[in-house]
N, C-alpha and C positions, 0 to 999 in steps of 0.2 A: 423370547427369553434369552436365547443364545446371543442375540445382538446386544441385549442389556448387559450380559456378562462380559462381552467384548468391548464395552464402552471405555473402560480405563485404558485398554490397549490402543484403541482408536485415538484417544486423547493424547497418549504418549507419541504415537506415530505422527499426528498433526503437529505437535509441539517440536519434536526433533526435526521434522522436515522444515518447519518454519525457521528454526535457528540456523540450520545448515544453509538453507536457501538464501536467507537474508545476509548471512556472512559473505556468501559468494557474490551476490549481485547488488549490495548496498551502494557502492560508488555510482552505479548506473542510475539507481533510484535518486541519488542526490543530484545528478546531472539533469534528470527529468524534471525535478522540482524547480531547479534554477532556470531551465529553458522555458518552462511553462509560465514562470513569473515575469519573464522579460516582456517589455512593451516595444512597439515599433519605434525606431529612432533612438532606443536606449539599450541596444544589444551589447552585452558584455561578452557573450559567448556565441560563436558561429555554429557550433555543433556539439554533439556529445563528447567527442574526442578532444575538441578545443577546450571545452568546459573542464574536463578531467585534468588536462595538462596545466591549465591556468590555476586550477585548485591546488594541485601538487606544488606548483611554483610559489604560490602566495601563502598557502596554509600548511604545506608539508604533506607527507603521505597520509597521515591520520586525519587530515582535513577532509579527505574523501569519505571518512566514516563519521562525520559530524552528525549527531542525532541517532547513531546506530545503537547506543546503549538503551534508549527508551524503546526502540524498535525490537531489539533482542529480548528485552524484558517482557514486552506485551504481545509479541508475535506468537508466543506459545499458547496463551489462552485464546488469542484471536483465531489462529488456524485450527486449534483444537475444537473451538465452538463451531466454526464453519463446517468442518468435515464431519464432526459427530452429529451436528444438527441435520445435515443433509442425509446421513445414514439413517438417523432416527425417523425423519419424515418419509424417506423412501420405504422404510420398513412398514410404516403405518399406512402408506398409500398403496402398497402392493396388495393385490387381491389373491388370497389363498396361496401366497408364495410365488405367484406367476410374475412375469416381467412387467415393468411399468410402461405405460404409453408415454409418448414424448411429452404430452401435456402434463401428465402427473410428474414426470421427471423435472419439468420446468417449475412446477408448483413446489416440489421439494427444494429445488435450488433457490427459489424466491424466499421461502421460509428460512432457509439457512443464511441467506444474505441479510435478512432482517434481524436475525439473532446476533450476528457477528458485530454489527455497528455499535453495540454496547461498549466493546473494547476498541474497535477500529477508530472511532471518532476522536476520543482523547489522545490515542496514540499518534494519529496523523497530525493532530493539532500541535502537539509538542514537537514532533519530528520536523515539521515544516519550518517552524521558527528557527530551529538550529541549523537546518540545511540551507535556508535562504540568507542567513546572516552574512556569509561569505560573499554572496552576490551583491548585497547592498554595500558592503565595504569596498568591493572591487569597482562598483558603479561610481562611488563617491571619490575614488582615487583618479577617475578619468575626468578632467575638467571639461573636455569636449562634450561629455554626456550630461554632466550636471554642473552648470555654473553655480558659484558659491552663493549668489543672491537668489537662487531659485531652489535651494535645498528644501526638501519636504520635512515636515515635523515628524519626528519619530513617534510611534504610538506610545501613549502614556504608560501602558502596561509593561512595555519593554524598555522604557527610557532608562531604568536603572540597570538593566541587564546588558543592553547593547549601547556602547558609546558611539553612536552613529553620527559623527560630525566630521567635517573635512579633515583630511590628512592624519586620521587616527585609525587604528584597527579596533574591531569589536572586542570588548573584554570577554573573557571566557565565561560562559553561563551554562548551567546545567538544566536538564528538563525539570528537576525538582524545584529549582528556583522559579522557573516560568510557571509551573503548575501552582505553586504556592501563591505567586503574585496574581494569577488569574482567579484563583479561588477567593483570594482576599478582596479583589476589586470587582469581580463579576459573579462570584458564586459558581455553583456547579454548571450553570449555563455557559460560562466562559470556556470550560473544557469541551463542551458539546456544541461549540460554534461550528456551523457547517454540517450539522447532523442531517438535514434534508438533502444536501448535495451528496453526502456520503451514501445515504440510502439510494439516491438516484443513480449512483455509480455501482454500488455493490450488489444491489438486488438484480439489475439486468445482467451484471457480470455472472452471477451465480446461475441465473436462468439460462444463459448461453453456455457457460462452462460445463456444468455437471451433465446435462443431456448429451452435449457434443462429445465429451470424454467417454461417457458410457457407450455411445454408439460407435465411436472410433475404436475403442478397446475391444468391442464385440467382434469387429472385423478381424482382429488378430487371434481370436480363439480357434484352436484346431477343431474343437467340438463344443457344443453348448455347455457341457459338463466341466470342461477343462478351463483353466485360467490362461490368459494371454501371456506370451513370453515376456521376460523382463524388459527387453529393449522396446517391445511394442507398447508396453504400459508407459514407459518414459516418453516415447515419441508422441503418443496420444495425449499425455499430460501437457507436453510442450506446445503442440498444435492447438489444443483446446484453450490453454492459458493465454497464448499470444493472440489468438483470434478474438477471444472475449475482451482482452485488454484494449486492443485497437478499437473494437466496436464501441466501448464505453469511454474512450479517451476524451470526448467533448465534456462529459460530466466530470471527469477527473481534473480537467483544466479549470472548470468553474469551482470545484471543491478547493483546489489549491489556492486560487485567487481569494476566495471567501475566507479561508483559514489563515492567510498571511496577515498578521497584525501590523508588522512594521513595513512601511511603504517607502519607496525611493521618490525622488523628485518627479512631479507630474504623473505619478501613478495614482489613478483614480481609486476611490473606495466604492464599495457596493452595499446596497441595502438588503439584498437577498438574491435568490437564484435567478429570478426573471430579470431583475435589474442587471445582474452580472452578464447573463446571456446577451441581453440587448446591447450593453456597452461594448462588449468584446466584438460582437458582430458589426456594430456601427463604426468603431474606431480601428479595428484590426482586421476585419473581414473573416470569412468562413475558415480560411486556412489556419487561423489562430487556434481553432479548436483541435487541430491535429498536432499542436506543439507537444513535443516529448512522446509522441506515439511510438516512434521507433525504440526509444529508451524503455518505454513501458512494456512493449512486446518482448524486449531482451531481458527485462526483469521477470516478467510473469512466465515466460516459456520454461526456463530452467527451474524456477521456484515450484511450479506445479508438476514439472517432470520429476523433481526430487521428491515431492509429496507422494506421487504414485509409486516411486521406487521404494520409499519407506514402507508403504502399505504392502508392496510385493514381498520385500524382505521379511517383514513382520517384526520390526524392532520392538514395538510395544508388546507383542505377544511373547517375544523372547524374555523381555524384562519381567513381565507378569508371571511367566512360568518359573523363572529363577526365584522370584519372591515367594511363590507358592511352595517351591521345593525347600527353601530356607525355613519357612514357617513349619512345614511338616517335620523337617529334621530337628528343629528346636522343640 
C-alpha cells in the first residue's frame, strides 16, 4: 500500500530525471542516430566529435537539438512508466517483503520494458526523422558520395516535409507535421513502425539494467537497513546504464534503420527485423552492429545516473509533500 501511495512521487522522479538527462545528453543521441544510419562508402561523419562539429557548422548550435522537443515532451511519461512499472512488479514479485532473486529482478525489468514501448516507439519514430534529416542533407551536398543521377527517391510520407534534392537544405519540419502525415497515410501503425525492434531493444535493456543496478547499489550500502551514499547511487546508475546500452546496441541499430523513413542514395530498405539483420551482416559486417555504441553508452550512463540521483534526493516526494501541506492549509 505504501508503494501505491508513493506512485505519484515515483512518476515525478522519473519524469524530472528524464527531462534533465535528455537536455544534457541529446546532442550525443543525435550523433548516435546519424552514425548508425551511415552505410559503408557513404560516410559523412568519422566519429561522434566530427558529427557534432559538422552539425554545428551546417545547422547551427540548435541543430544538435533537432528532435529534442518531441523527446522532452514524451520522455516524462516514458521514464515514469518504466521506473514505476519496475517498482510495481518488484513489489508484487517479492515474497513477504524479502529481497528478490536475480531471476525475479530480471522478470520485473522485462515487464517494465514491455510497458514503456507504448510511449517509446512513437517517440523514437518521430525523433529519428528529425535527427537524420541533417545527415541526408549533408550527404547530398557531397557529390563524391551521391552522384546526381543516382539520388534516391525520398519517402513519400516525408516528401512534403523534407525538400531532399541536390543543392538545397531540408525545410524546417515539426514532429507534429510528421505525426499528422503518418497518421493520415498509414494510420496508427505508422507511428508504431519498428515496435518489434523497440521491444527487442528495451526488454533486454531493462532485464540487464535493473538487476545490475540493484546489486551494484547494494554493494555501497553500509548495512542492509541503510541506503547507499549519493555518489554510489549515481555511479551504479551510470555503470548499469552504459553496460545495458552497449549490450543491446545491435538491436538499437536495427531499430534505427527500420524507423528511418527517408533514405539516401543506395540505402537499402528493410521488410522487417530478420531482413534488416541479414542485410546489415551481409553488406556491412558484424562491426556495423556496434555503430554508435560509444555514443549510446555516453547517453545512457549520465541519464540513468541522474535518474538514481533524483530518486535519492526525493524530488517527487518533496513536491508531493508541498502539495499535501498546501491542501491542508487551504
